[in-house]
N, C-alpha and C positions, 0 to 999 in steps of 0.2 A: 586696516587701521592698526597702527603700531601699539605696542603694550603701553608706552607712555601716554598716548592719547586715550587709551581705554581706561587707565587709572585716573586720569584727570577729567574725564567727561562729566558734564554738569547737567542738572536740570535747569530749565529757564523759567523765569517768573510767569511768562505767558502760558507755558504748559501747566504749571502748578495751579494757576487761576482757573484753567479750563477743567482740571480734574474734578470729578464728582465724588462725593462721599456718601456712603450708605449708613454712616453712623448717625445716631439720633442726637440733635442739639437740645439738651435739657439742662445744662449747667449754668448757674448764675454766679455773680461775684461772691456771694456768701458761700456757695458750695465750693468754689475754687479756693477761697481763703481758708475755709475749714479743712479742705484737702491738704493744702500746703502746711498749715500749722499741725494738723494731726499726723502727717507723715514725718514731721521733723521732731516734734516734742514727744518722744516715746520713752523707751527705757533709758535713753542717755541722760535725761534730766534727773533721773532717780539714782543714777550710779556714777556718772562721770565726775561731778564736782567733788565727791568724797575721795575717789581713787587718785585723781590728779592732784588735789591739794595735799594729800598725805605723802605721796611719793615723787611727784614731778615738779610742781610749781609753788606749793604752799598757798598763802593768801593771794599771791599773784595770779592764781587760777582765774580770778575775776578779769584780769587783763588778757589771759589766754583766750577766754571766751570772747573778749572784745576783738582781739586780733583775728580770730577765726570769723567773727561776724563781719569785719571789714572785708575780708576776702570773699565772703558769701554775698555781701551787699554789692560789691563790684560785679560779681558774676550774676547776681540777680538783676541788676540794671541792664546788663547785656542780654540776658534772657528776655527781659521785658521788651526791649526794642525789637528783637528778632521775632518774638511771638506776635508782636503787633504787625510786623512786616509780613510774616509767613505763618498764619494761624492754621497749621496743619498738624495732624497726628504724627508722632515721631520725635517731637522736641528737637534737641540739638542735632540729631541725625538728619532731619529734613533741612535744617539750616546749613549744615556743612555740605550737603549734596548740591545745594544751589550756589553757595558762595565759594567753596574750595574745590570740590570734585568728589568722584565716586569712592576712591580709596579712603580719603579722609572721612567721608560719611560712614563707610563701613567700620572704620576704626572707632568712631564715636558711637555708632550703634552697638557695636560689640561690647564696648565698655559700659554703656547704659544697661545692657543685659546683665553684665556682671554686677553692677551697682544694685539693681533692683532684685535680682534673684538671691544674691548673698544677703542683701539687706532684709528681704522678706524671710529668708531662712533663719537669720540670726534673731529676728524678733519672735518668730514662732518658737525657736529654741528657748529664748528667754521667758516667754509666757509659760512654756511647759515646766521649766525649772522653778518658776515662781509659784505656780499652782501646786507643783509637787512638794515644795517646801512647806506650804500651808497644810498639806496632808501627811506630813512627817515622812516624805519620800516613799510613799506607798507605790506610786507608779514606777519609780526606778526599780524597786524590788521585783515587781511583776515583770517589767520589761527585760530585766537581766535574766530572769528565769526563761523567758521566751526566746531571746536571741541576744547573746552577749558577744561583743566584738573585741578582738585583741589586736589593735593596731595603733601606733603612735600618731597617725594622721587622721584617724576616724574617731567618732564618738565611742564611748565605752559600751554602749548598747544601742539597739535600734529604737529610736524614740517615736513610737507609734502616735502618741498624742500630738507631738509637734507636726507630724505629717497630716494628721487629722485636721488640725487648726488651719493649715495652708489650704487643704482641699475644700473646707467649708467656706472660707473667704473666696476662693476661686469660683466655686459654684454660685455664690451669691452675686459676684461681679458678672459672671457669664449669663445669668438668667435675668438680669435687669439692673441697669445702672442707677436709675433714679431712686429706687427704694434703698439701694445700698448707700447712696450718697446721704439720704436722710438719716440713716443709722450712723454713718460716720460723723455727721454734724453733731449728733447727740453725744457720741463718744468724746469728740473734741471739746465740746462745751463743758462736760463734766471734768475732763482732764485740766482745762484751763482754770476752772473754779477751784480745784484742789491746789494748783500751783499758787493761785492768789491767796488761798487760805494758809498755805505754808509760809509764804512771804510775810503776810500780816501777823501770823502767830509768832514768827521768829523775831519780829521787830520789838517785841516786849522783853527779849532776853539777849540784847546785843551787848558785847563787851569789846570795845575798840582796842583794848590792850592785846587782844589776840592777833592783831595785825602788826604789833611791834614787840613781840617777845624777844628778850635778849637770848643770846646763844647759851648762856648758863642755865636757862630754864627749859631747854628743849633736849630731847635725847640725842645721843651722839650720831645716830643714823639720819637725823632729821634736818641736816643742813646747818645753816648759819643763823637761823632764827630771823625775826623781822618780817617785813612784807615780802622780801625776795630771798627766802632761805636757800633756794637752789639756784639763785642768780637769774640774770636776764635770759640766759640760755635755757633755763628750766621753764620759764614762762613761754618762750618761743617753742620749745619742745612740746609743751602742753597745748599750744595753739594748733599744732599739727594733729594732735589727737582730738582736741575740741572740735575740729572741723568736721569730724564724724557726726557730732551732734547736730550740725546744720544740714547734713545731707538729707535730701528728700523734697525740698521746696520745688526743685526743678520738675517734679511730677506734674505741676500745674501746666507747664508748657506742652506736655504730651497730650493734652486734652483739647487741642485747638479745633478739632472737627466736631466736638460735642458741646461747644459753648454757644450760648445764644448770641452774644455780641463779642466775639473774640478779640477784635482790635482794641477795644477799651477794657474789657474784663480781665484779660490775661495779664497785662502789665500791672494793673492796679492790684490784683490779687497777689502777685509775686511780691510787690513792695510791702503790702500790708502784712502778709504772712511772715516775712523776714523780720519786720519790726516787732511783731508780737512774740516771735521766737526769741529774739535778742532780749526783750524785757524779761521773759521767763527764765532764761539761762543766767543772765547777769543778776537778777533778783535772788534766785535760789542760791547761787554760788556765794554771793555777798553775805546773805543771812547765815548760811551754813558755816562759813569760816569765821564769822563774828560771834556765833553762839558758843562754839567750842574750839580749842586750838587745832590748827591744821594737822598736827602729828597725832591727835587723838581721834581723828575721823575713822569711821567704819568704811572700808573700801568697797564693800558689797551693798550695804543698805544704809547709806549715810543719813538720809532724812529721818528714817524711823529711829535710828540710834540717837540722833541729836535730840529728838523730842523725848526719847527715853531718859536721856541724861537730865533734862530739865523737868522730868516727871509729868509730862503731858502725854501719858500713855494712850489716852483715848484718841488723840490725833493720829497716832501711829496706824490705827485701823483705817482712818479716812485716807491716809497716804496709800495704804495697800489697795483700797478701792480705786483711787486715782491712777495707780500704776497699772492695774488691769485694764481700765478704760483707755488709758494712754497708749498701752501696747496694742489694743484693738484698733484704735485710730491709726497708729503707726503701721500696723499690719495692712490695713486697707490702702494707705498711701503708698506702701511698697509694692503691693500686688497690682494696683490699678494701672500703673504705666507700663508694666512689663508686656502684656499682650498688645498694647498700642504700638510699642516699638517693633514687636514681631509683625504686626499688621502693616506698618509702614515699610519695613524691609522686605517683607514677602511680596507686597504689591509692586515693589521695584525690581523683583526678581533676584535679590541678593541672597535670600534664603528661601526655603520651600514655600510654594504658592499657597498650599492648603492652610498654613498658619494664619493667613490674612483673610480667609473667607468670613463674611459677616452673616450671622444667623438671620433669616428672613423675619422671624417673630420677635426675637429679643433685641435685634439691632445692635449686637455686640459681636466682636470676633470670638465666637463661642469656642471653636476648636483650639485656637491659639491661646485663649485664656486657660482652658483646662490643661493643655499641654504644658504651659508655663507653670501652672499649679503643681503638676506632677513632678516636674524637674525640681522646682523649689522645695517641694515636700520631701523629696529624696535627699536634697542637700541638708534640710533641717533634721532629718532622721539619722543621717549617716555621718555627717562631717563634724569635726571639731572646729566650730566656726570662729572661735577666738583667734585662730591662726590666720583667718581669711579677712578679718575686718580691715586691717591695714592695707591689704591688697585691693579691697573694694574702694578704699579712700583714695589710693593712687589713681585708680581708674576714673573716679569722679573728678579729681583735680585735672586730669588730662582732658576730660570732657569740657570743664570750665575754661581751660586754655583755648580749646577750639571754638567755643562760643564767643569769646572775646575776639579771636582772630576773625570770625565770621562777621562780627559787627564792623570791624575796620574794612574788610573786603566789601561789604554791602554798602557802607556809608559813602564810599568813593566810587561806586560802580554806576555808570550811566547805562541804562538798559536799551536805549533806542538811538539817541543822537551820537554821532561820532565826528571827529575832526577830519574832514577830507584832506586838509593840507598835508597830513603826514601819511596818506595812503599811497602816494605815488611810488615810493621806493620800497613798498612792502608787498608781500604776496599773501593772499588769504588762504589760511590752512583749512578752516572749516567755518560753517556759518549756520545760523538758524534765523527764524523770523525776528528774534529780539536780541541777538548777540553776535558779534563777529570777532574771531580771533585773528590777530594780525601780528606780524613780526616787525619790531621796531629796531632801528639802527642804534648803535652804541652812542653816537653823537646826540641823537634825539633824546635818549634816556638821560644822558648826563645834563643836557640843557633843561630837562623837565624836573630834575631832582628838587630844585627850589622854585619851580614854576616860572622860569625866566621868560616863557612864552606868554605869561599873563593871561592864561585861560580863566574864564569865569564859569564855564560849563564843563562838567566831567566828560571826558572822551576816552578813547581807547588807550592813548598814551598816558594820560594822568592816572587812569585806573590801574594800568600796569605798574606804574611807578609806586603808587600807594600799596598795591599788593606785594610788590617786591620788597619794599621797605618794611612792611609788616612781617613778612616771612623772615627777613634778616634780623629784625628786632627780636623775634621769638627765638631764633637760634642763639643769639647772643645772651639771652636770658639764662641759658643752660649753664655756661661757665660762670656767669655772675652769681647765679643762685647757688651753685656749688661752693664758690669762694665764700660768700656771705653766710652760708649755713655753718661754716667753720671759721667765722671771723676771729674767734679767740685764739686760733692757731696760725694766723696769717703773719708773714714776715713783711719787711719793707717792700721787697720786690713784688710780693703778692698784692699789696695795697696799691702799688703803681699800676699793676695790670687792672685792678678793679676800677681805678679812676679813669684809665683809658677806655675801658669797656663802657663805663657810664657816660663818658663824653661822646663816644660814637653813638650810643643809643639815644641820647638827648638830641643829637643832630638828626637822627633818623625820624624821631617824633616831630621835629620842626619841619622836616621835609614832607612828612605825611600831612601835617596841618596846613601846609601851603598849597596842597592840591585842591582843586575845586570839588565840592561834595555833590552827591546826587541830589536832585530836586524832587525826588519821589516823595509825596506827602505820607507821613507816618503819624499815627496817633500818639506814640511815645518815642522819645529819642533820648539816648544816653547823654548826659551833660558832659561838657569839657572833653569832647573827642578831639584828638586821639588819646589824650592822657589817661582818662578813666579806663578804657579797655586795656591800655598798655599796662597800667598798674595791676589790673586783674590778671593779665598774662604773667607778669613777673611774680606776683605774690603766690599764685598757684604753683608755678614751677619751683619757687623757693621752698614752699612747704613740702613738695615731693621729695626733696633731698634729706628730710628728717627721718625717713624710713630706712630700716636696716637692709642689708644685702639679701637676706633670705626673702624678705617681702618683695624685693625687686625681681628675684629669680622666679617666684611664683607668678608675678605679674607678667613677666616675659613669656613664661610657659602658656599662660592664658592667651596672650596675643598670638603666639605661634599657632595655637589651635584655631584661632579666628582666621589667620592668614591661610591656613590649609583649607578651611571652608570657602573662603572667598575665591582663592585661585583655583580651587577644584570645582566649584559650582557657580558662585555668584558672578564672576567675571564673564562667564559664558552666557548665563541666563539673564543677565541684566536687561531690564526693560529699555534702558537707554541705548543698548547695543542694537536693538531692533528698530529704533526710530530711523526714518529716512532723513538724511541731511538735506537741507534746502540750499540749492546752489544760488550764489549771487555773483554778479560780475565785478571784476576789479575796477576801481575808479581810476580813470586815466588822468594824467597831469593836466590836460587841457579841458577837463570837464568843468562845468559851472559850479562855483562855490557859493552862489547867492542863496541857495536853499538852506545853508547851514550857518547858524550864528554862534561862533565860538569865542568871540572877543567881546 
């Protein structure tokens, strides 16, 4: 087998359906929704609105959260369809393995590991700093005496408490999922109640003048005043950061093998959790910027400071309690999917097999959970995590791009029937019980770009064209996203290039839409395909270009480490490389075509 074939080898749906799971199915829609909301509404809702409104977007931070929500909703709809099609542990990793191929699946899985490990570590660090602030930094004094670190890339001291928090949550998840889920539901309920209290309390002190302040009334460093003090670019820049506040809902999709009714529960929980999260972020940011001017916000503890200003000091303590409970729920949401990703990847042979072993008593990937906890705990104790948050967000955006691509691949894939009319001039490269890879001539491809053959059922040719157009569309999103992220600097020539790119991409979407879709029944489908997944692809790529070069360098280093692991271990030990290919005969031109209905 050539390297190219090894990198593109896929799982088939038939194989996935036959795979047995040792995980215990205990989760309901309520559990999943609480998991998604709890993993998303964490420390971000208590910090992001203040910092972004003061320095980045002003009152337009409300729209920043809206823009980020749109990107997340598109991604959430794509997750919902794929989780309904493929209710397996591993989330986007499993989807990519079936739809695109092994290398793409590893890239997605590696970035999911980055998202959840850094996310869990940052939450643990935030909890440690918050508790330490309540105790007048007693822990910091003790930890500095025990082990102080002198490095610009590491924490100033080894944070034993942050590591302890991670290990406690890991042990709880490893020893029993159901009890941990009940506790998470409680944490999430308290956190949402506090958010509702903050929004209702703030409604009594709104001043709409704070959204239209003239430039003469704001400090010189605070932009132009008004609703857009930092311009539209500031609101878009804020959206890229606000996106971090929505990261986490995708943990729902990683629980596919532990849900009682995954085909219906997974998509519904994803949509519900995103809606609740959007209400929380938009409500808090609106109330906060209407209570006090954007330039007067406290960047570190905006909610507590705002209620201090209006002399509601008692509510400040309620907010503190909500922050602790919110971070606990967010910590659970960050730690829960990590061992599930390890479980899926290890079962496929792409990383060490022992990480996926399920404990016979607890019915959880015990060793993988504790291993992930130790690594995440070391991150929390040693790293200066603020420098890594943007890198984590880039990884998440890349995963969302791949999820949308998988939707388009799967929607136009026919898994059994193929058009025999175009097999005469092709030779079969490889085959399985449910899929056949064929080579199509250039003329056949050109004729099928706009379905001139009038096929009504998906076949190998129409599926290939849809996949090819999806790939080309994704590639063209890169230069278009780069240009539009710097739209304020574009010349006339640049705008002509942008218009040409957009014209080509529209034609590609029309071509995809004209291909016959798969008839496989699915409990939930993304509406307005291919345009909804295409928007998700473009928006996520567009947001990636708002991060600086240092963040990109760190992300590239992370990816190089992953490639070293894959090409050094995974590509050789992959489970798919050990499967025996099933041979089939090439269909001859004079064979009967009566058994296939393609028109």
